[in-house]
C-alpha positions in Angstrom: 92.7 77.5 13.9 90.3 80.1 15.4 86.7 78.7 15.0 83.4 80.3 16.0 79.9 79.1 15.7 77.6 82.0 14.7 73.9 81.8 15.3 71.2 84.2 14.3 67.8 83.6 16.1 64.6 85.0 14.7 60.9 84.2 15.5 60.6 81.5 12.9 64.1 80.1 12.4 67.8 80.1 13.3 70.6 80.7 10.8 73.9 79.1 11.7 77.3 79.5 10.1 80.9 78.4 11.0 83.6 81.1 11.0 87.2 80.0 10.5 89.8 82.8 10.9 87.3 85.5 10.2 85.9 83.8 7.1 82.2 82.7 7.3 81.1 79.6 5.5 77.7 78.7 4.1 74.9 79.2 6.5 72.3 76.6 7.4 68.7 77.4 8.3 66.8 75.5 11.0 63.1 76.1 11.4 61.6 76.8 14.8 59.7 73.5 15.1 60.3 69.9 16.3 62.1 68.8 13.1 64.2 71.9 13.1 65.1 71.4 16.7 66.2 67.8 16.0 68.3 68.9 13.0 69.9 71.6 15.1 70.8 69.0 17.8 72.4 66.8 15.1 74.3 69.8 13.7 75.7 70.8 17.2 76.8 67.3 18.0 79.6 67.5 15.5 81.3 70.4 17.3 83.3 70.3 20.5 84.6 73.1 22.7 83.9 75.8 20.1 82.7 79.2 21.3 79.2 80.3 20.1 78.0 83.8 19.5 74.3 84.4 19.2 72.6 87.3 17.4 68.9 88.0 17.9 66.5 89.5 15.2 63.0 89.7 16.8 60.3 92.3 17.4 60.5 92.0 21.1 63.3 94.5 21.7 63.6 97.9 23.3 66.0 100.9 22.8 66.3 103.9 25.1 68.8 106.8 24.8 69.6 108.5 28.1 72.1 110.8 29.6 73.5 110.0 33.1 76.0 111.8 35.3 79.6 111.2 34.3 81.2 108.4 36.3 84.0 105.9 36.0 85.2 102.6 37.4 83.1 101.0 40.0 80.7 103.9 40.3 79.8 103.7 36.6 79.1 99.9 36.9 76.8 100.4 39.9 75.0 103.3 38.2 74.4 101.3 35.0 73.3 98.2 36.9 70.8 100.2 39.0 69.4 101.9 35.9 69.1 98.6 34.0 67.1 97.1 36.8 64.8 100.0 36.8 64.2 99.9 33.0 64.1 96.1 32.5 62.7 94.2 35.5 61.4 91.2 33.6 64.3 90.2 31.5 68.0 89.3 32.2 69.0 90.1 28.6 69.8 93.8 28.8 72.9 96.0 28.4 74.1 99.5 28.0 76.7 101.1 25.7 78.5 104.4 26.2 78.2 106.5 23.0 79.9 109.7 24.0 79.5 112.7 26.3 77.1 115.7 26.1 78.5 119.0 25.0 76.8 120.9 27.9 78.5 122.2 31.0 77.8 119.0 33.0 79.4 116.8 30.3 77.0 114.0 31.1 77.6 110.5 29.6 75.3 109.4 26.7 74.1 105.8 27.0 72.1 103.6 24.7 70.1 101.1 26.8 68.6 98.1 25.0 67.1 94.7 25.9 65.4 91.6 24.6 62.0 91.9 26.3 61.0 88.2 25.7 63.7 85.8 26.8 61.6 82.8 25.8 62.4 83.4 22.2 66.1 82.5 22.7 66.0 80.2 25.8 65.2 77.1 23.8 68.0 77.6 21.2 70.5 78.6 23.9 69.5 75.6 26.0 70.3 73.2 23.1 73.7 74.9 22.7 74.5 74.6 26.4 73.3 71.0 26.4 76.1 70.1 24.0 78.7 71.8 26.4 79.4 74.5 23.9 80.5 77.8 25.5 78.2 80.8 24.8 80.4 83.8 24.3 77.5 86.4 24.1 74.1 87.3 22.9 73.7 90.5 20.8 70.9 92.3 19.0 71.2 92.5 15.2 71.0 96.3 15.0 73.9 96.6 17.4 75.9 94.2 15.2 74.9 96.2 12.2 76.7 99.4 13.4 80.1 98.7 11.6 78.1 97.7 8.5 76.3 101.1 8.5 79.7 102.9 8.9 81.1 101.1 5.9 78.1 101.6 3.7 77.7 105.4 4.3 80.7 106.8 6.3 80.4 110.3 7.6 76.5 110.5 7.3 74.9 112.4 10.2 71.4 110.7 9.9 71.3 107.3 8.3 68.4 104.9 8.1 69.5 101.4 7.1 66.6 99.4 5.6 66.8 95.7 4.8 64.4 92.8 4.4 65.0 89.9 6.7 63.2 86.6 7.3 61.5 88.2 10.3 60.3 91.2 8.3 61.5 94.7 7.4 64.3 96.0 9.6 64.7 99.8 9.9 67.7 100.9 12.0 68.6 104.6 12.6 72.2 105.6 13.2 73.2 109.1 14.4 76.7 109.9 13.4 77.5 106.2 13.0 76.0 105.3 16.4 72.8 103.2 16.8 69.9 105.1 18.3 66.8 103.0 17.5 65.6 100.1 15.4 62.2 98.6 14.6 61.1 95.4 12.9 57.8 95.3 11.0 56.0 92.9 8.7 55.5 93.7 4.9 53.0 91.4 3.2 53.1 92.9 -0.3 54.1 90.5 -3.1 54.4 92.5 -6.2 57.1 95.1 -6.8 54.7 98.1 -6.8 53.0 97.2 -3.6 56.4 96.4 -1.9 57.8 99.8 -2.9 54.7 101.5 -1.5 54.9 99.5 1.7 58.6 100.3 2.1 58.0 104.0 1.5 55.2 104.0 4.1 57.4 102.3 6.7 60.2 104.7 6.1 57.9 107.7 6.5 56.4 106.2 9.7 60.0 105.7 11.0 60.7 109.4 10.1 57.7 110.5 12.1 58.6 108.2 15.0 62.1 109.7 15.2 60.6 113.1 15.2 58.2 112.1 18.0 61.1 110.8 20.1 63.0 114.0 19.4 65.9 112.0 17.9 65.9 114.2 14.8 63.6 117.0 13.5 61.7 116.9 10.2 63.9 119.7 8.9 67.0 117.6 9.1 68.2 115.6 6.1 67.7 111.8 6.3 69.8 109.5 4.2 68.1 106.2 3.5 70.2 103.2 2.5 68.2 100.1 1.3 69.9 96.7 0.9 68.4 95.4 -2.3 70.2 92.1 -2.7 67.6 90.7 -5.1 67.1 93.8 -7.2 63.3 93.8 -6.8 62.9 97.3 -5.3 63.4 99.4 -8.4 61.8 102.8 -8.1 62.0 103.0 -4.3 64.5 105.8 -4.3 62.1 108.0 -6.4 59.2 107.1 -4.2 61.1 108.1 -1.1 62.2 111.4 -2.6 58.6 112.1 -3.7 56.7 111.1 -0.6 59.1 112.1 2.2 60.6 115.6 2.6 64.3 116.0 3.3 64.9 112.4 2.6 67.1 110.7 -0.1 67.2 107.0 -0.7 69.8 104.9 -2.4 69.5 101.2 -3.4 72.5 98.9 -3.0 72.6 95.6 -4.9 74.7 92.6 -3.9 77.7 93.7 -5.9 77.6 97.2 -4.5 77.3 95.9 -0.9 80.3 93.6 -1.4 82.3 96.5 -2.9 81.6 98.9 -0.1 82.0 96.5 2.8 84.8 94.2 1.4 82.6 91.2 2.2 82.6 88.3 -0.4 79.7 88.2 -2.8 78.9 84.7 -1.7 78.2 85.9 1.8 76.1 88.8 0.6 74.1 86.5 -1.7 73.5 83.9 1.1 70.7 84.2 3.6 70.0 87.7 4.8 71.5 87.0 8.2 74.8 86.0 6.7 76.0 89.6 6.2 75.5 90.4 9.8 76.9 87.1 11.0 80.1 88.0 9.1 80.6 91.2 11.1 79.7 89.4 14.3 82.5 86.9 13.6 85.0 89.6 12.8 84.7 91.5 16.1 82.0 91.0 18.7 80.4 94.4 19.4 79.8 96.0 22.8 76.5 95.4 24.4 76.5 91.7 25.4 73.0 90.8 26.6 73.8 87.4 28.0 73.6 87.1 31.8 76.4 85.6 33.7 74.9 82.0 34.0 74.7 81.9 30.2 78.4 82.8 29.7 79.8 80.9 32.7 81.1 78.1 30.5 82.7 80.6 28.1 84.6 82.1 31.0 85.9 78.7 31.9 86.8 78.2 28.3 88.7 81.5 28.2 90.5 80.6 31.5 91.4 77.2 30.1 92.9 78.8 27.0 94.8 81.3 29.1 96.3 78.5 31.1 97.2 76.6 28.0 98.7 79.7 26.5 100.7 80.4 29.7 101.9 76.8 29.8 102.9 77.1 26.1 104.8 80.3 26.8 106.5 78.8 29.8 107.4 75.7 27.8 108.9 77.8 25.0 110.8 80.0 27.4 112.1 76.9 29.2 113.2 75.3 25.9 114.9 78.5 24.9 116.6 78.6 28.2 117.8 75.0 28.0 119.0 75.6 24.4 120.9 78.7 25.5 122.5 76.9 28.4 123.4 74.0 26.1 124.9 76.4 23.6 126.9 78.2 26.4 128.1 74.8 27.7 129.2 73.9 24.2 131.0 77.2 23.8 132.7 76.9 27.2 133.9 73.4 26.5 135.2 74.5 23.1 137.0 77.4 24.7 138.4 75.1 27.4 139.7 72.6 24.8 141.2 75.5 22.8 142.8 76.9 25.9 144.3 73.5 26.9 145.7 73.0 23.4 147.1 76.5 23.4 148.7 76.1 26.8 150.3 72.9 25.7 151.6 74.5 22.5 153.0 77.5 24.6 154.6 75.1 27.0 156.2 73.1 24.2 157.5 76.3 22.5 158.7 77.6 25.9 160.7 74.4 26.5 162.2 74.6 23.0 163.3 78.2 23.5 164.6 77.7 27.1 166.8 74.8 25.9 168.9 77.3 24.0 169.2 79.7 27.0 172.5 79.9 28.9 172.7 78.8 32.5 170.8 81.2 34.8 172.9 83.1 37.4 170.3 82.7 40.1 167.1 80.9 40.9 163.7 81.8 39.4 162.4 82.7 42.9 165.1 85.3 43.2 164.3 86.7 39.8 160.6 87.0 40.7 161.5 88.7 44.0 163.7 91.2 42.1 161.0 92.0 39.6 158.5 92.5 42.5 161.0 94.8 44.2 161.6 96.8 41.1 157.8 97.2 40.5 157.4 98.4 44.1 160.2 100.9 43.8 158.7 102.1 40.5 155.3 102.6 42.2 156.7 104.7 45.1 159.3 106.7 43.2 159.1 110.5 43.2 160.4 113.1 40.6 161.1 116.8 41.0 158.5 117.6 38.2 155.6 118.4 40.6 157.9 120.6 42.7 159.1 122.4 39.6 155.5 123.0 38.5 154.8 124.7 41.9 157.8 126.9 41.6 157.0 127.6 37.9 153.4 128.8 38.7 154.8 131.2 41.3 157.5 132.5 38.8 154.8 133.2 36.2 153.2 135.7 38.7 156.6 137.4 39.4 158.6 138.0 36.2 161.1 140.1 38.1 162.2 137.0 40.0 165.1 135.4 38.2 165.9 131.8 39.2 169.6 131.0 39.5 169.5 127.5 40.9 167.0 124.8 42.1 167.6 121.9 44.4 165.2 119.0 45.2 165.2 115.9 47.3 162.9 113.3 48.7 163.8 111.9 52.1 163.6 112.4 55.8 166.1 115.4 55.7 165.3 118.9 54.4 167.6 121.6 53.1 169.4 123.9 55.6 170.1 127.6 55.1 172.9 127.1 52.4 171.1 124.3 50.5 172.9 121.4 52.2 171.0 118.5 53.8 170.0 119.0 57.4 169.6 116.5 60.2 166.2 114.8 60.4 165.2 116.6 63.6 166.6 119.9 62.6 164.5 120.5 59.5 161.7 122.9 58.9 158.9 120.7 59.9 155.7 122.7 60.0 153.3 122.4 62.9 150.9 119.6 62.2 153.0 118.2 59.4 153.7 114.4 59.7 157.3 113.3 60.1 158.8 110.9 57.6 159.9 111.0 54.0 158.8 114.1 52.2 159.8 116.3 49.3 161.8 119.6 49.9 163.4 122.1 47.6 166.0 124.8 47.7 165.7 128.0 45.6 168.4 130.5 44.9 167.1 133.5 42.9 167.5 137.3 42.6 165.4 140.3 41.8 166.0 141.8 38.3 166.3 144.6 37.5 167.5 146.0 40.8 168.3 149.8 41.1 169.3 149.8 44.7 165.8 149.9 46.2 166.2 147.3 48.9 162.7 148.0 50.4 161.0 147.2 47.1 163.2 144.1 46.7 162.4 142.8 50.1 158.7 143.4 49.5 158.9 141.5 46.2 160.7 138.6 47.9 158.1 138.5 50.7 155.2 138.6 48.1 156.9 135.8 46.2 157.2 133.7 49.4 153.5 134.3 50.2 152.5 133.1 46.7 154.4 129.9 47.3 152.8 129.4 50.7 149.3 129.8 49.2 149.9 126.9 46.8 147.9 123.8 48.0 151.0 121.5 47.6 153.3 123.6 49.8 153.5 122.8 53.5 156.1 125.4 54.5 158.3 128.2 53.0 161.3 129.6 54.8 163.5 132.5 53.5 167.1 131.6 54.5 169.0 134.5 52.8 168.1 138.1 51.8 169.9 140.7 49.7 170.2 142.9 52.9 170.7 141.6 56.4 167.9 143.2 58.4 168.8 141.4 61.7 168.8 143.8 64.7 171.9 142.0 66.1 174.1 142.9 63.1 176.4 146.0 63.4 176.2 148.6 60.6 179.3 149.8 58.7 180.2 151.5 55.5 178.1 153.8 53.2 174.7 152.8 51.9 175.2 155.1 48.9 178.3 153.2 47.8 176.4 149.8 48.2 173.5 151.0 46.1 175.8 152.1 43.3 177.7 148.8 43.3 174.7 146.4 43.6 173.1 145.3 40.3 170.8 142.5 41.7 169.1 141.5 44.9 169.9 137.8 45.6 167.9 135.6 48.0 167.5 132.0 49.0 164.4 129.9 50.1 163.8 126.5 51.5 160.4 124.8 50.6 158.8 121.8 52.2 155.9 120.1 50.3 152.9 118.2 51.6 153.0 114.3 51.4 150.2 114.3 48.9 152.4 116.0 46.2 
């Protein structure tokens, strides 16, 4: 269960509430005297190892809005530390919050610097908290904590003045586009309603002039004033503000209206005035922690201890999950093993039942295994004439005038000779660079159709067809072994060429092909 102890310190008292899972309980008030200090000690004694967040609502505070050159990382930290030391030399409780960037050419960073100028107001309370070994998470100014409250009460308002009566006095906080610019705390001594309304109106007017003097906003700009009237005793204030202050409009918010706009329970709104701000402090600590490092040292140890516990818990969960997964896998593997053993025993039993009815085997099981292996090896190295036929078919598609008459194929160490018969191993057409051994070869017998006696055209067509076969990547060598006309210079000529041309109706030829081993 996430618990936080929330403390609001003012000049005369301290309001303390316990937050569980973002829900604030009833607040207790301890006076700033000896009896209140003793009661506060007894109250803290019942808690152990609970982080404490402190909020301060005092007059001794300072706010400055400045623009610095744009920086990031380590440079920004050093720049802010140097500027804080220049502004606040006498207090360690100081901080700066980045609120945006300027719209000018330099695009400077806009910072709000603020500090608690009198550390003695909180040292006593914080000392009691640290004496009980409770980690102090941070120290914040009440106006800084009120920033999300102002955004919920009047979202989208450019110039908002939030007015509320606290135990320390009248708190007036100005927000520019939802960002805190300045805040002041003043005393209002009036008792009756009329005097209180007049005093509030005067302080609002003084704050308006103060903002104009600081050049935060001009008198011509519209100012929206939101007054938290939890007790309903400020009736008529909105009319007084509209009448006395130009370009200003006030609205009073009762307890029910505050609870409706902020989503905070009515019990918290109706509690002590600090309870509403403590609720937002418990939900999400704002930026601008004033506490120096010695104050938050125990909280850093607390965070480190929680991180170690969380890491150990995560490691334990992961280990348990790993062990569970391994155990489940072991269980599954053993189940599969038992199933496999049972299945193997069942198959063995069925095999024996079937083999009892088998006739006597003609040979041993080893010979049968060897025969199967030999058949599989023969099957893996077998060759068919289909690739060779595809090579020839691709060439025939390019030459429709070539008519195939016969096709022979073989796979061995011998190729085809000139008439298509097998040649000796060393007498084949082995191309230069072609490895010896088993290879595929083919024999083609074809003719040129139609043929009209033009032997030169027929010879050219045959040569072109042979070149097409040679250009195929699967062919190693092509040899023409017969032509329709013997063109050998050693052959004697006889007869009449005219008579041969009239008798010939086709131009037959023969080829031998040798394919590459990769086919």
